[in-house]
C-alpha positions as CSV (number, residue, x, y, z in Angstrom):
1,X,185.9,141.1,145.6
2,X,188.8,138.6,145.5
3,X,191.5,140.8,146.9
4,X,189.8,141.6,150.2
5,X,191.7,144.9,150.6
6,X,191.1,147.6,153.2
7,X,188.7,149.6,151.1
8,X,186.1,146.9,151.4
9,X,185.8,147.7,155.1
10,X,185.0,151.3,154.6
11,X,181.5,152.5,155.3
12,X,181.7,154.8,152.3
13,X,182.5,151.8,150.0
14,X,179.5,149.8,151.4
15,X,177.3,152.8,150.9
16,X,178.5,153.3,147.4
17,X,177.8,149.7,146.5
18,X,174.2,150.2,147.6
19,X,174.1,153.5,145.6
20,X,175.1,151.7,142.5
21,X,172.5,149.0,143.0
22,X,169.7,151.6,143.7
23,X,170.7,153.5,140.6
24,X,170.5,150.5,138.4
25,X,167.1,149.7,139.8
26,X,165.8,153.3,139.5
27,X,166.7,153.7,135.8
28,X,164.5,150.7,134.9
29,X,161.6,153.1,135.4
30,X,162.8,155.3,132.5
31,X,161.4,155.1,129.0
32,X,163.0,152.6,126.7
33,X,164.3,155.4,124.4
34,X,166.2,156.9,127.4
35,X,168.3,153.9,128.1
36,X,171.3,155.2,126.1
37,X,171.4,158.7,127.5
38,X,170.4,159.8,130.9
39,X,170.1,156.3,132.4
40,X,173.6,155.4,131.2
41,X,175.0,158.6,132.7
42,X,173.4,157.9,136.0
43,X,174.8,154.3,136.0
44,X,178.3,155.6,135.0
45,X,178.3,158.3,137.7
46,X,177.2,155.8,140.4
47,X,179.8,153.3,139.3
48,X,182.4,156.0,139.3
49,X,181.6,156.7,143.0
50,X,182.3,153.1,143.9
51,X,185.4,152.7,141.8
52,X,187.0,156.0,142.9
53,X,186.6,154.9,146.5
54,X,188.3,151.6,145.7
55,X,191.1,153.2,143.7
56,X,191.6,156.1,146.1
57,X,192.1,153.9,149.1
58,X,195.0,152.2,147.4
59,X,196.9,155.4,147.1
60,X,199.9,155.9,149.4
61,X,199.5,159.6,150.1
62,X,196.6,161.2,151.9
63,X,196.4,164.0,149.4
64,X,195.9,161.5,146.6
65,X,193.4,159.4,148.6
66,X,191.4,162.6,149.3
67,X,191.5,163.6,145.6
68,X,189.8,160.3,144.7
69,X,187.3,160.6,147.5
70,X,186.5,164.1,146.4
71,X,185.9,162.8,142.8
72,X,183.6,160.1,144.2
73,X,181.7,162.7,146.1
74,X,181.4,164.8,143.0
75,X,179.9,161.8,141.2
76,X,177.3,161.5,143.9
77,X,176.3,165.1,143.2
78,X,176.3,164.3,139.5
79,X,173.8,161.4,140.1
80,X,171.6,163.8,142.2
81,X,171.6,166.4,139.4
82,X,170.7,163.8,136.8
83,X,167.8,162.6,138.9
84,X,166.5,166.2,139.0
85,X,166.3,166.1,135.2
86,X,164.7,162.6,135.3
87,X,162.0,163.9,137.7
88,X,161.4,167.0,135.7
89,X,160.9,164.8,132.6
90,X,158.5,162.6,134.6
91,X,160.6,159.5,134.1
92,X,160.3,158.8,137.8
93,X,159.0,160.5,141.0
94,X,160.7,161.5,144.2
95,X,158.6,158.9,146.0
96,X,159.8,156.1,143.7
97,X,163.4,157.1,144.5
98,X,163.2,156.9,148.2
99,X,165.6,154.1,148.6
100,X,168.0,155.7,146.2
101,X,167.8,159.0,148.0
102,X,168.7,157.3,151.3
103,X,171.6,155.5,149.7
104,X,172.8,158.7,148.1
105,X,172.6,160.7,151.3
106,X,174.4,158.0,153.3
107,X,177.1,157.7,150.7
108,X,177.6,161.5,150.5
109,X,177.8,161.7,154.3
110,X,180.3,158.8,154.5
111,X,182.5,160.3,151.9
112,X,182.4,163.8,153.5
113,X,183.4,162.2,156.8
114,X,186.2,160.3,155.2
115,X,187.5,163.4,153.5
116,X,187.3,165.5,156.6
117,X,188.9,162.9,158.8
118,X,191.8,162.6,156.4
119,X,192.7,166.3,156.0
120,X,196.4,166.8,155.8
């Protein structure tokens, strides 16, 4: 935010920011008694995507950067899996998660492209 470093210009970073926002919006549909379990896990995983991109892009070696980007991509998959559970439990519907699904897909593709372009 204040530092204006290179990671803020990455498409993956912008997509991850949108993913975090959509996750926070989506979990508001969940039952109140679920706010400390599944909803928190989804928010933590989404935030992990965003933060790992930021931290990874500050690393000097390409191997280290890719490690963080791969962790970020793994967290995208974690969000997706958690949403499967939420849908199975009728906390939300696929239709109500359309914007989140689009953000997740964009983020995953951007991270995959970033990882593949930075192969050592």
